[in-house]
Backbone as numpy.savetxt, mean C-alpha at the origin, in Angstrom:
# Nx Ny Nz CAx CAy CAz Cx Cy Cz
-2.40 -20.05 8.11 -3.23 -18.83 8.15 -2.29 -17.53 8.10
-2.62 -16.56 7.35 -1.85 -15.37 7.35 -1.95 -14.69 8.75
-0.86 -13.91 9.04 -0.71 -13.37 10.37 -0.20 -11.94 10.20
-0.77 -11.06 11.08 -0.16 -9.71 11.17 1.19 -9.77 11.98
2.29 -9.80 11.31 3.56 -10.04 12.01 3.94 -8.77 12.85
3.69 -7.54 12.30 4.02 -6.42 13.10 3.23 -5.17 12.72
3.12 -4.23 13.57 2.35 -3.00 13.38 3.36 -1.87 13.41
3.10 -0.93 12.56 3.96 0.35 12.56 3.20 1.57 12.44
3.65 2.63 13.06 2.95 3.98 12.96 4.06 5.07 13.08
3.67 6.21 12.65 4.58 7.41 12.79 3.82 8.63 12.56
4.29 9.71 13.11 3.74 11.08 12.74 4.75 11.78 11.81
4.31 12.78 11.11 5.18 13.49 10.16 6.32 14.14 10.93
7.55 14.01 10.32 8.68 14.69 10.83 9.47 15.27 9.65
10.37 16.27 9.92 11.14 16.86 8.86 12.58 16.43 8.84
13.04 16.07 7.65 14.37 15.55 7.52 15.14 16.41 6.43
16.46 16.20 6.48 17.31 16.90 5.51 18.22 15.82 4.84
18.08 15.59 3.60 18.85 14.70 2.79 19.54 15.45 1.73
20.80 15.67 1.73 21.55 16.34 0.73 21.96 15.47 -0.42
22.03 16.04 -1.64 22.56 15.33 -2.76 21.81 14.14 -3.27
20.44 14.28 -3.13 19.63 13.14 -3.55 19.49 13.05 -5.08
19.56 14.18 -5.79 19.55 14.15 -7.23 18.21 13.73 -7.78
17.10 13.79 -6.99 15.75 13.44 -7.55 14.84 14.60 -7.90
15.46 15.82 -7.92 14.74 16.99 -8.28 13.81 17.61 -7.23
13.87 16.97 -6.02 13.04 17.52 -4.96 13.89 18.25 -3.91
13.22 19.05 -3.03 14.02 19.74 -1.99 14.67 18.90 -1.08
15.84 19.31 -0.62 16.64 18.44 0.26 15.92 18.34 1.64
15.22 19.32 2.03 14.35 19.28 3.29 12.98 18.79 2.99
12.48 17.83 3.61 11.24 17.17 3.30 10.63 16.70 4.59
9.31 16.60 4.50 8.46 16.20 5.64 7.73 15.00 5.30
7.82 13.95 6.15 7.20 12.65 5.87 6.91 11.84 7.14
5.98 10.89 7.00 5.75 9.96 8.09 6.12 8.56 7.59
6.99 8.43 6.55 7.45 7.18 6.05 8.28 6.39 7.09
8.95 7.06 7.96 9.91 6.37 8.91 9.04 5.74 10.02
8.38 4.62 9.74 7.47 3.97 10.70 8.30 3.25 11.76
7.66 3.25 12.98 8.26 2.60 14.15 7.34 1.42 14.60
7.90 0.28 14.87 7.13 -0.87 15.26 6.51 -0.60 16.56
5.24 -1.05 16.69 4.45 -0.92 17.98 4.15 -2.31 18.47
4.68 -2.54 19.73 4.54 -3.89 20.30 3.31 -4.16 21.11
2.56 -3.16 21.41 1.35 -3.30 22.22 0.11 -3.20 21.32
-1.02 -3.63 21.83 -2.33 -3.53 21.10 -2.50 -2.02 20.59
-2.96 -1.83 19.41 -3.17 -0.50 18.76 -4.56 -0.46 18.36
-5.20 0.70 18.64 -6.60 0.91 18.13 -6.53 1.34 16.66
-7.36 0.61 15.87 -7.42 0.90 14.46 -8.84 1.44 14.19
-8.88 2.69 13.77 -10.16 3.33 13.48 -10.42 3.49 12.02
-11.43 4.21 11.66 -11.79 4.39 10.28 -10.66 5.12 9.52
-9.83 5.87 10.10 -8.78 6.62 9.48 -7.40 6.08 9.70
-7.35 4.86 10.35 -6.08 4.16 10.47 -5.64 3.97 11.87
-4.41 3.62 12.08 -3.90 3.28 13.38 -3.74 4.58 14.29
-3.98 4.36 15.53 -3.76 5.47 16.54 -2.27 5.79 16.51
-1.95 7.05 16.50 -0.54 7.41 16.41 0.09 7.49 15.09
-0.69 7.21 14.07 -0.22 7.29 12.71 -0.83 8.41 11.94
-0.07 9.22 11.19 -0.62 10.32 10.46 0.12 10.38 9.10
-0.39 11.24 8.24 0.30 11.43 6.93 0.62 12.81 6.78
1.79 13.10 6.10 2.26 14.36 5.87 1.55 15.01 4.66
1.31 14.16 3.58 0.62 14.60 2.39 -0.75 13.99 2.37
-1.72 14.64 2.86 -3.09 14.19 3.00 -3.87 14.24 1.79
-3.36 14.89 0.69 -3.94 14.88 -0.56 -3.72 13.61 -1.32
-2.67 12.95 -1.06 -2.36 11.70 -1.81 -2.31 10.49 -0.90
-2.28 10.68 0.42 -2.19 9.56 1.27 -3.28 9.67 2.43
-3.61 8.53 2.92 -4.55 8.48 4.03 -6.03 8.69 3.61
-6.92 9.00 4.55 -8.28 8.99 4.27 -9.00 7.73 4.39
-10.29 7.65 4.15 -11.09 6.40 4.44 -10.67 5.29 3.51
-10.31 5.57 2.32 -10.02 4.52 1.34 -8.57 4.07 1.37
-7.68 4.85 2.03 -6.25 4.42 2.20 -5.86 4.59 3.57
-6.72 4.12 4.47 -6.57 4.26 5.99 -5.38 3.46 6.50
-5.14 2.32 5.93 -4.06 1.40 6.42 -3.30 0.89 5.19
-2.01 0.85 5.24 -1.12 0.24 4.22 -0.64 -1.02 4.67
-0.84 -2.07 3.95 -0.34 -3.42 4.35 0.74 -3.79 3.30
1.73 -4.60 3.80 2.88 -5.11 2.93 3.16 -6.49 3.39
3.56 -7.25 2.35 3.94 -8.71 2.58 5.27 -8.87 3.33
5.29 -9.53 4.40 6.47 -9.84 5.15 7.43 -10.64 4.32
6.81 -11.48 3.44 7.60 -12.33 2.65 8.46 -11.67 1.58
8.14 -10.41 1.29 9.07 -9.64 0.36 10.37 -9.30 0.91
10.47 -9.18 2.23 11.70 -8.74 2.79 12.89 -9.63 2.52
12.59 -10.94 2.35 13.75 -11.85 1.98 14.31 -11.52 0.60
13.43 -10.91 -0.24 14.03 -10.47 -1.50 14.72 -9.20 -1.43
14.05 -8.22 -0.85 14.61 -6.84 -0.81 15.98 -6.72 -0.06
16.19 -7.47 1.08 17.37 -7.26 1.83 18.69 -7.48 1.03
18.83 -8.63 0.35 20.05 -8.82 -0.39 20.06 -7.90 -1.64
18.85 -7.78 -2.35 18.75 -7.05 -3.55 19.15 -5.61 -3.34
18.69 -4.94 -2.26 19.20 -3.58 -1.98 20.43 -3.43 -1.19
20.88 -4.57 -0.73 22.15 -4.46 0.14 21.85 -3.87 1.51
20.59 -4.08 1.98 20.16 -3.57 3.29 19.87 -4.77 4.19
20.94 -5.37 4.80 20.64 -6.52 5.55 19.82 -6.31 6.86
19.80 -5.10 7.30 19.01 -4.81 8.44 17.68 -4.14 8.11
17.24 -4.23 6.93 15.92 -3.64 6.56 14.85 -4.34 7.40
14.20 -3.62 8.23 13.17 -4.17 9.13 11.76 -3.95 8.65
10.82 -4.64 9.24 9.43 -4.41 8.92 9.06 -2.96 9.13
8.23 -2.47 8.27 7.95 -1.01 8.29 8.88 -0.24 7.37
9.82 -0.95 6.75 10.82 -0.24 5.92 10.24 0.22 4.62
9.02 -0.25 4.26 8.39 0.29 3.01 7.23 1.21 3.45
7.20 1.71 4.57 6.22 2.65 5.04 4.87 2.13 5.39
4.88 0.75 5.57 3.61 0.04 5.86 3.21 0.11 7.25
1.87 0.10 7.51 1.33 -0.04 8.87 1.24 -1.48 9.34
0.83 -2.42 8.41 0.71 -3.77 8.77 1.67 -4.55 7.91
2.55 -5.37 8.54 3.35 -6.26 7.85 2.80 -7.71 8.00
2.39 -8.30 6.89 1.62 -9.58 6.98 2.36 -10.75 6.31
2.46 -11.80 7.04 3.03 -13.00 6.43 1.96 -13.84 5.82
2.27 -14.57 4.75 1.37 -15.50 4.20 0.47 -14.90 3.07
0.63 -13.59 2.82 -0.15 -12.93 1.78 0.81 -12.07 0.91
0.40 -11.93 -0.33 1.13 -10.94 -1.23 0.16 -10.48 -2.33
0.67 -9.80 -3.33 -0.12 -9.20 -4.31 -0.80 -10.25 -5.27
-0.31 -11.49 -5.23 -0.88 -12.56 -6.01 -2.11 -13.24 -5.25
-2.12 -13.07 -3.96 -3.14 -13.78 -3.15 -4.09 -12.90 -2.46
-3.99 -11.64 -2.62 -5.00 -10.67 -2.16 -5.64 -9.94 -3.34
-6.93 -9.84 -3.24 -7.80 -9.31 -4.30 -8.47 -8.05 -4.02
-8.69 -7.27 -5.00 -9.34 -6.00 -4.73 -10.88 -6.38 -4.24
-11.26 -5.73 -3.22 -12.56 -6.00 -2.63 -12.54 -7.06 -1.47
-11.44 -7.75 -1.37 -11.37 -8.73 -0.31 -11.74 -8.10 1.06
-12.45 -8.79 1.91 -12.71 -8.45 3.28 -11.94 -9.42 4.19
-11.13 -8.92 5.09 -10.32 -9.63 5.93 -10.61 -9.29 7.37
-10.66 -10.26 8.32 -10.80 -9.98 9.73 -9.58 -10.29 10.50
-9.09 -9.39 11.31 -7.94 -9.57 12.18 -8.27 -9.16 13.56
-8.58 -10.16 14.38 -9.11 -9.84 15.72 -10.40 -9.14 15.63
-10.47 -7.92 16.24 -11.69 -7.15 16.20 -11.84 -6.32 14.91
-10.79 -6.26 14.19 -10.82 -5.32 13.04 -11.20 -5.94 11.72
-11.96 -5.29 10.98 -12.34 -5.82 9.62 -11.85 -4.86 8.60
-11.11 -5.26 7.62 -10.49 -4.48 6.58 -11.10 -4.90 5.19
-11.03 -4.01 4.28 -11.39 -4.21 2.85 -10.35 -3.66 1.99
-9.82 -4.43 1.00 -8.75 -4.09 0.15 -9.41 -3.09 -0.98
-8.76 -1.93 -1.09 -9.22 -0.90 -1.97 -8.41 -0.69 -3.33
-7.09 -0.81 -3.16 -6.23 -0.57 -4.40 -4.86 -0.96 -4.05
-4.03 -1.17 -5.05 -2.56 -1.48 -4.82 -1.96 -0.09 -4.38
-0.77 -0.21 -3.65 -0.10 0.96 -3.32 0.67 1.47 -4.52
0.66 2.77 -4.75 1.41 3.44 -5.88 2.65 4.05 -5.18
3.82 3.56 -5.41 4.97 4.13 -4.68 5.29 5.42 -5.29
5.80 6.39 -4.41 6.17 7.66 -4.91 7.64 7.97 -4.56
8.12 9.15 -4.90 9.54 9.51 -4.73 9.96 9.43 -3.35
9.10 9.56 -2.40 9.46 9.47 -0.89 10.14 8.13 -0.57
9.64 7.09 -1.16 10.17 5.74 -0.93 11.67 5.77 -1.34
11.95 6.31 -2.55 13.35 6.33 -2.96 14.18 7.19 -2.11
13.60 8.37 -1.71 14.35 9.30 -0.85 14.63 8.65 0.49
13.74 7.90 1.11 13.89 7.28 2.38 15.09 6.38 2.37
15.33 5.61 1.30 16.50 4.69 1.27 17.65 5.18 0.41
17.51 6.44 -0.10 18.62 6.94 -0.89 18.94 6.01 -2.13
17.93 5.44 -2.71 18.04 4.62 -3.84 17.08 5.26 -4.90
17.73 5.92 -5.90 17.00 6.80 -6.82 15.86 6.10 -7.55
16.05 4.79 -7.95 15.05 4.11 -8.72 14.23 3.16 -7.90
14.14 3.28 -6.70 13.53 2.20 -5.81 11.98 2.26 -6.20
11.34 3.37 -6.26 9.92 3.44 -6.55 9.69 2.75 -7.96
10.59 2.98 -8.91 10.44 2.36 -10.27 10.62 0.86 -10.18
11.50 0.44 -9.32 11.68 -1.01 -9.08 10.47 -1.69 -8.58
9.84 -1.04 -7.66 8.52 -1.52 -7.03 7.47 -1.63 -8.09
7.30 -0.59 -8.94 6.29 -0.62 -10.01 6.66 -1.74 -10.90
7.91 -1.98 -11.20 8.29 -3.02 -12.21 8.09 -4.42 -11.72
8.37 -4.64 -10.42 8.28 -6.05 -9.92 6.95 -6.34 -9.19
6.13 -5.28 -8.99 4.78 -5.47 -8.35 4.78 -5.76 -6.94
5.92 -5.62 -6.26 5.95 -5.84 -4.70 5.57 -4.53 -4.04
4.30 -4.11 -4.27 3.90 -2.75 -3.95 3.18 -2.61 -2.59
2.49 -3.71 -2.09 1.67 -3.51 -0.95 0.23 -3.12 -1.38
-0.64 -2.99 -0.51 -2.00 -2.60 -0.82 -2.68 -1.81 0.32
-3.62 -0.98 -0.08 -4.33 -0.19 0.87 -5.62 -0.84 1.25
-6.05 -0.50 2.53 -7.20 -1.00 3.15 -8.10 0.08 3.71
-9.43 -0.13 3.56 -10.34 0.72 4.36 -10.73 -0.14 5.52
-11.22 0.55 6.57 -11.49 -0.12 7.89 -13.04 -0.16 8.01
-13.61 -1.43 7.88 -15.02 -1.57 7.95 -15.50 -1.68 9.44
-14.70 -2.27 10.29 -15.00 -2.38 11.69 -13.78 -2.02 12.51
-13.88 -1.01 13.29 -12.70 -0.58 14.16 -12.55 -1.58 15.33
-11.34 -1.48 15.93 -10.99 -2.19 17.12 -9.58 -2.24 17.46
-9.18 -3.03 18.40 -7.74 -3.15 18.81 -7.08 -4.30 17.98
-5.82 -4.05 17.65 -5.11 -5.03 16.90 -3.67 -5.18 17.48
-3.29 -6.42 17.55 -1.90 -6.73 18.15 -1.13 -7.54 17.19
0.25 -7.34 17.33 1.19 -8.19 16.50 0.86 -9.65 16.83
0.97 -10.47 15.84 0.74 -11.90 15.98 -0.72 -12.32 15.73
-1.59 -11.37 15.41 -3.01 -11.71 15.20 -3.20 -12.39 13.83
-3.88 -13.56 13.82 -4.19 -14.23 12.57 -5.14 -13.43 11.76
-5.20 -13.60 10.43 -6.09 -12.96 9.53 -6.91 -13.93 8.80
-8.21 -13.68 8.81 -9.17 -14.61 8.20 -9.90 -13.85 7.04
-9.97 -14.62 5.90 -10.70 -14.04 4.79 -12.21 -14.20 5.00
-12.92 -13.15 4.92 -14.33 -13.11 5.15 -15.10 -13.20 3.83
-14.65 -12.43 2.85 -15.37 -12.40 1.56 -14.33 -12.04 0.42
-14.58 -12.63 -0.76 -13.79 -12.38 -1.88 -14.70 -12.26 -3.11
-15.15 -11.07 -3.43 -16.16 -10.89 -4.48 -15.49 -10.80 -5.82
-14.17 -10.64 -5.89 -13.54 -10.44 -7.22 -12.29 -11.36 -7.27
-12.53 -12.56 -7.48 -11.48 -13.56 -7.52 -10.48 -13.31 -8.62
-10.97 -12.80 -9.74 -10.13 -12.55 -10.89 -9.34 -11.27 -10.88
-9.42 -10.50 -9.67 -8.69 -9.26 -9.67 -7.76 -9.23 -8.40
-6.70 -10.08 -8.48 -5.69 -9.87 -7.50 -4.99 -8.56 -7.57
-4.40 -8.13 -6.50 -3.79 -6.76 -6.46 -2.77 -6.65 -7.59
-1.97 -7.70 -7.79 -0.92 -7.65 -8.81 -1.48 -7.43 -10.16
-2.63 -7.98 -10.51 -3.28 -7.76 -11.87 -3.67 -6.31 -11.95
-4.22 -5.73 -10.87 -4.67 -4.38 -10.92 -3.51 -3.45 -11.17
-2.39 -3.78 -10.48 -1.16 -2.91 -10.67 -0.70 -3.01 -12.13
-0.75 -4.19 -12.72 -0.31 -4.46 -14.07 -1.11 -3.63 -15.07
-2.43 -3.58 -14.87 -3.40 -2.87 -15.75 -3.03 -1.34 -15.59
-2.85 -0.87 -14.37 -2.55 0.56 -14.12 -1.25 0.95 -14.69
-0.17 0.18 -14.60 1.14 0.64 -14.89 1.76 0.11 -16.14
1.32 -1.08 -16.57 1.96 -1.79 -17.67 1.08 -1.99 -18.86
-0.20 -2.32 -18.73 -1.15 -2.64 -19.80 -2.02 -1.43 -20.04
-1.46 -0.39 -20.37 -2.19 0.83 -20.55 -3.14 0.84 -21.75
-2.79 0.04 -22.74 -3.72 -0.01 -23.88 -4.88 -0.99 -23.75
-4.88 -1.73 -22.63 -6.01 -2.66 -22.41 -7.22 -1.94 -21.79
-7.96 -1.23 -22.62 -9.12 -0.50 -22.13 -10.17 -1.38 -21.55
-10.33 -2.53 -22.07 -11.40 -3.47 -21.64 -11.12 -3.78 -20.15
-9.81 -4.13 -19.88 -9.46 -4.50 -18.49 -9.53 -3.30 -17.62
-9.19 -2.11 -18.14 -9.29 -0.89 -17.37 -10.76 -0.58 -16.95
-11.70 -0.80 -17.90 -13.08 -0.55 -17.66 -13.55 -1.57 -16.63
-13.17 -2.82 -16.80 -13.67 -3.86 -15.85 -13.09 -3.60 -14.35
-11.88 -3.14 -14.31 -11.30 -2.84 -12.95 -12.00 -1.50 -12.42
-12.20 -0.54 -13.19 -12.85 0.68 -12.69 -14.31 0.42 -12.25
-14.88 -0.65 -12.69 -16.27 -0.95 -12.31 -16.46 -1.62 -11.06
-15.29 -2.09 -10.40 -15.40 -2.75 -9.21 -15.91 -1.85 -8.03
-16.91 -2.11 -7.43 -17.50 -1.16 -6.37 -16.57 -0.82 -5.26
-15.61 -1.84 -4.84 -14.78 -1.54 -3.75 -13.57 -0.85 -4.09
-13.20 -0.76 -5.33 -12.03 0.03 -5.83 -12.03 1.46 -5.33
-10.93 2.02 -4.98 -10.91 3.39 -4.47 -11.36 4.32 -5.51
-11.87 5.52 -5.09 -12.38 6.59 -6.02 -11.23 7.04 -6.77
-10.03 7.20 -6.24 -8.94 7.70 -6.98 -8.54 6.86 -8.17
-8.56 5.52 -7.89 -8.18 4.68 -9.00 -9.29 4.67 -10.11
-10.52 4.70 -9.65 -11.67 4.72 -10.60 -11.50 5.94 -11.53
-11.23 7.13 -10.90 -11.09 8.36 -11.66 -9.85 8.29 -12.63
-8.80 7.71 -12.23 -7.56 7.54 -13.09 -7.88 6.69 -14.22
-8.49 5.57 -13.99 -8.86 4.67 -15.06 -9.90 5.23 -16.02
-10.93 5.85 -15.48 -11.96 6.41 -16.31 -11.40 7.50 -17.24
-10.46 8.33 -16.68 -9.80 9.34 -17.46 -8.93 8.80 -18.60
-8.26 7.71 -18.24 -7.49 7.02 -19.41 -8.39 6.56 -20.46
-9.53 5.99 -20.09 -10.48 5.37 -21.10 -10.99 6.53 -21.98
-11.45 7.68 -21.28 -11.96 8.73 -22.13 -10.92 9.36 -23.11
-9.70 9.47 -22.62 -8.69 10.04 -23.49 -8.40 9.15 -24.74
-8.30 7.87 -24.46 -8.06 6.96 -25.53 -9.21 6.93 -26.52
-10.38 6.88 -25.99 -11.55 6.85 -26.86 -11.69 8.10 -27.69
-11.29 9.28 -27.08 -11.36 10.61 -27.83 -10.44 10.60 -28.93
-9.39 9.76 -28.95 -8.35 9.74 -29.98 -8.80 8.76 -31.05
-9.87 8.12 -30.89 -10.44 7.19 -31.85 -9.84 5.89 -31.77
């Protein structure tokens, strides 16, 4: 059974990284530097207690309240990135989960972990802050390329959550839409308008992804 291996939270803080070469200011504010929480944490409709977002236009909210990431990916990333001490939370996630990944989690899935009920809303879209965090210029592009992205969750039922809590699948309305396939359509199969329309029609998909896919479809159709 899948398990919540660890919980992470952080509030925004300001950092200075010189010489990043990514076109962004050297001084930046982020909550990406997550810290593991060993005690039970309250998970509400907007996420974990003690966790906030610096950029609330693109992160957080009801449809991206919690970011989950597969614990199984760390065995790949540590040698690949040369970061032997890369710990859970290193990809900015709130929940690090063993036994699940982008091939086994589907859009619209409802999962129960203790008192908390989550629903999968969209794949995570990595941004420049991931690259800046680890001083690896193309890290976000690597994540898009290999699909080890993580996924966002809305909270359907609030409650306390502890590390080590098993996760139970409650409902899977869209067996044909694993998170990895959704990412592939968004980032790599941009000419597949039929798949984009099918994905955009999923009721549980986040409004942001629906809007992006609908915009793509309209633009392509306007070009004939």
